[in-house]
N, C-alpha and C positions, 0 to 999 in steps of 0.2 A: 291868113287866119293869125288871133294874136298869139299862139303857143307852136311847135313846131312839133312839139310832146306835150301831150299831158299823160303825169301816173294816178292811175287808183287803186288802191291798196284795199283786198278787204277778204275775207272768207267767201263770201259770194253761197252759201250753205239755206237756202239754195239761192241763186240768182233769183230779184224779186221787182220790182215793178217802180220801186225806186231807187236801186243799182239799177236801171234801163234808166230814169228819168238823167240820174248825174252823168253815165255814159254818153248821149244823147245831147247832153248839153254840151259837153266834153266835145264832143267829136262835131260841135259847131264853134267849136273856139280853136280848137289843134286839129293838123294836118296826121299827125295819129295819135292812137290813147291805147299805152300804154296799163295794162292789168297784171298787179299780181298782185297772183290768189295763194292765202298765207294758208296756214298749217297742211302745209304742202308735204307733208313725213308723218304725217299721224295716221291710227287702223282706224276703219270705218268705228264712228263712236255715235251718240244720242244729238253731240255738238256738233262731230264734220262724218256723218251719212257718208258723201259722194269722194272720193277721188279728186284730183286737179283734173285730169282728161278729161269725168266726167261733167265738173264747171267750167270746163270751156268750152264743150261743147253747148252747153247751158245759155252761155256769154257768147256764143257766134250764132247759134241759131233764134237767140233771141236780139239779135241785133244783124238781121238778113242783110245784102244791101254794103256793112260796110266792114264786109270782114278782111278785107283786103289793109283795112286803117286800123286793124284789131293786134297789138304784139301783144301774143301773152307768156307768161312766165310763171311759175313757180317760187314759192318760199316758203323760207320753212321758219316755222317757230324756235324759239331762243328764250324759255321763260324767265330763266334764272339769269340771265346776258345782256341787256338792256343794247350793249355797242356791239354787241355778234347782229343781233338780229339790223340797228343800222346800217353798220357796214356791209350784212348782207341785198337792204335795200338797195345801198347806193353800188351795189355790187352790180345786180343784177336790171338796173335802170344804165348800166356803162356797158351792159352786153347789148341788150336789147339794144339800145343807140348803136354796138358797132358793129353788129349783124346787118341791119338799118338803113349798113350805108352814112348816118349821119353826118353831117356836116362836127366839125370842128366847133363854130360860133351855133349851135343850133339852140332855139330857146327852150328848156324844160321848164315847167310849173307842175303841182302837185293838184288833185281836186278831190276833194269829199265833205262831207259834213258832220261839222263839230258839233255834235247834238249831246255830248257829256260826256263820260272822266274817260272813259273808252277812246277818246278821238283824241287824246295826246299827241298822238305820235303826231299829227300833222304838224305839230311846230319843234319836232325834234329833225326838217331839214330845211332851216334857214338858206339854205343853197338858191331852191325848189319857190317862188313863187305861188302862194294857195289863192286856188280858188275855191272860196266858202260858201258851197251849193246851201241854199234854203231849202228846212226839211218837207222833203215828200210824204202827202196822208196815204201811208199805208201799212200791214201787219209788217211787226218784224220778223227775220228770217229765224230766232226765237222760236212764233207765236205761229209762224207757216210750220217750220218742226214738227211741235209740237200738232196741230189740225194732222198735220201728214198723219204721224203715229196713231192717231186716236181712229184713221180712220177705219169704220169697220166695225167701229163700237158702236156706242149708246148711238153718238149723231152720226153714220156716217155719210151722210148728203150733205149735212150741215157745211162737215167738216172742208170735202169736196169741192161746194161752193163760197169755202173763203180761202181753200190753197186757188181754185181759177178766179178769186175774182182780182189777185194780189200778186201774182203770178204772167209773165208772156205768156202767152197760147203757148207758144214751140214749149216752152219749159214745161208749163203743166201736163203736155202730154209726154214730156222726160217723166218725172214723176209718177202717175200713171202704171207706165212702161215698168219706173220702178219697183212702181205698188202691187202691181201684178204679178210681177214674174221675179224679179232681183230675187236670189236666194238669203240675199244679205238683208232682204228689210222683216221677210219674218224672223229674223235675228234681234237686229234693231228694236223690232214690236215690241220681242220678249222680253228685252234690254227696259225699254222702256217703261213697262207694266208695275218690273223691279222693281224700279228706283218709284216709282207714284206710291210702291206698295210703305218700302221703304221709307218713304218721309211722313209718309201717314200716320206712320208709327209715333214720330213724334212731335205733329201738330200738334196736339195738345197743350207743348212744353212750352215754358212762359215767356222760355225765348228761345229764337234758332242753336241750334247744340251745333259745338267746335268738336269733332271728334280729332284725336289723337292716334297718330297711327307711326311704324317704324316699318324701314327698311332694311334689309343687306347686302353690298357689294362685297360678293368674296370671291376672290380676284383668287390664284393659282398657278403656278405657271403659263402666263399666257393666256388662259382661261377663266371667264365669270360663272358666275353661278347663276343659275336661271329654272323657275317651274312656269309649269304651263296652268292657268287658271280654268276648275273643273269646272266651275261656275259662273252666273250675272253677278257686276255687270264685269265685261271682259271675256265672258267665258271664251274658252280657248287659245287668248293671247297670252304671251310672254311675258313675267314680269318677276321683277326680286320677290322673294322668300321674303314677307313679310308680316304684319296685320295689327291687331289694334292694341293696343298699351292694355296691361291687365292691371288690376285698379288695386291690385298689393304689388307689383312690380314695378322698377323701376323701369327707365328708356332703354337701356342697355339691356338688362336683363327681359324685357319682354325682346326683344329683338332675338338676342340668342335662344330662347325657347319655340319661335315661331318657324328661323332659321332649323331647328331643329324636325320641331314638326312638318316642317313642309318638304325636305330637304332630307332626312335621316342620315343627314351630316355628322356623323363620327371624330371630329376631331375636339377631341377635350379641352373643356367649356374653360381654364387654366391656359392652356394655350391659342381658344381663339381671341380671348380678353387680349395677351398680350402680342396680337397680330392686328390691334385693333390699328390703325394707322392715320382714321379723322373722321371727325363728324360734322352732319350738317345739317340744317334745315330746310324744310320747301314747302310752301307758305304759297304757292299761286293761291290764287280765288281761285279758278275756275281749276283749278289741275283734278277734282274730283266730280262726277254728278251726282253722290249720294247726298253731297251737303259741302259742306268749310269743313274740308276735311287737312290737319296737317303733320305733314308727316319727316322724322327724325331718320336721317341717312347715316349710316355706318357703317365705313367701309374695313374691311379688313383683307389685308398683303399679307401672302404664301411665296412666296420669288420663286422658287424652285421645287421640284419631288414628283411623284407620280399620282395622279387627283387622284383623290379619296372616294371611294363607291357614293356610290348618291343614289335616291329613290321616290318619289311621290308620294305626300304621304295631304294627310288632311284636307285642304283647301286648294293644293295641286293634285294633278294626275300624272306631271311626270316632273320631274324634273334632272336638266341636264348641264353636263360646263360645254362654254359654248366659248371660241377663241376669243378674244378683245375685239378681231376689227372685225371679226362675222356680227358681235352683240350692234355693231356700233355702226351695221347698218340695219339694224332689224328697222329704225324703227316703226312701218305701218306694223309690224306685229306686234310692238312692247303699250302693254296697259299703260293708258294713263300717263303722267311725264316720265316714265319710269325712263326713256333714251335720255332725258335732260339728265336726270339722276346720273348715272351711266356717266354724261359725256363731263359731268361737272367735279367729280372722280375722279374719272380719269385723260383727263388735260384736254376735252375737246369740247367743254363749253364753253 
């Protein structure tokens, strides 16, 4: 074999025929294949409908007969800290090799398809020779998710046929089981329809709109203030208090207005403004399914004292002070990129 190990990085949402073709090529050139399954610490969403464990089952089922040669590990996103993400990739590969008892001189390579700008990461690891795979004729994972969420609507059978023709048979069976019996599927379909209607409202705009929002990171006595979302998108997820910028308001004033509306926090505005510790723009292109949405985060810090009473209001059905350590471990329960925003301000990003 040319390699002892090849590393395959992806989200695999879902694992489709193109992924399977890359994996089979990798297994023909390496003794073992390390899958790094991305977006490992995110809630279910239209972009990431399946957990790492579910995607691992897809991979193993699609590559039945080779499971003893597969090493599957989770890979967290770090949207606003590329160095952290690169370090995490290196760490996960090192741990996979160590757990597998790899020799010190094991030859490791990276395999992937340099298809567009999203494949830039393939050039971030010069220590691993790159096996650049040619494009495979298959629908993208984005298109397949769209067909999955549209199944049951206008062209029910057509959507299922598109899925069946572009994913390995065991994966199709899993998608069908997910569609028919998983409670999460119904909520994702509701969110998909909401997003489609939301985007339709802007379809006649002369150019794609860019939305501006604010989010408040309020830390008090070792706790951070979070709200639970009342409706789509992200219904039921916890989030930072925030919302869209008012036409006649500054960014900070919009942030303070949303904070009061969603939490009923009674701290006087001059005290809040005086506790402002920092602010930052968060603008990852994929941070919101609603479209291009740039948020301005404001960090307010109160080092000590009793926690002020709060209660949900407006778009939030609950508001709660949550210990910082607990909030930083709530990735699968936090809306959009709010974990990354918390990590940026609280020093773990």
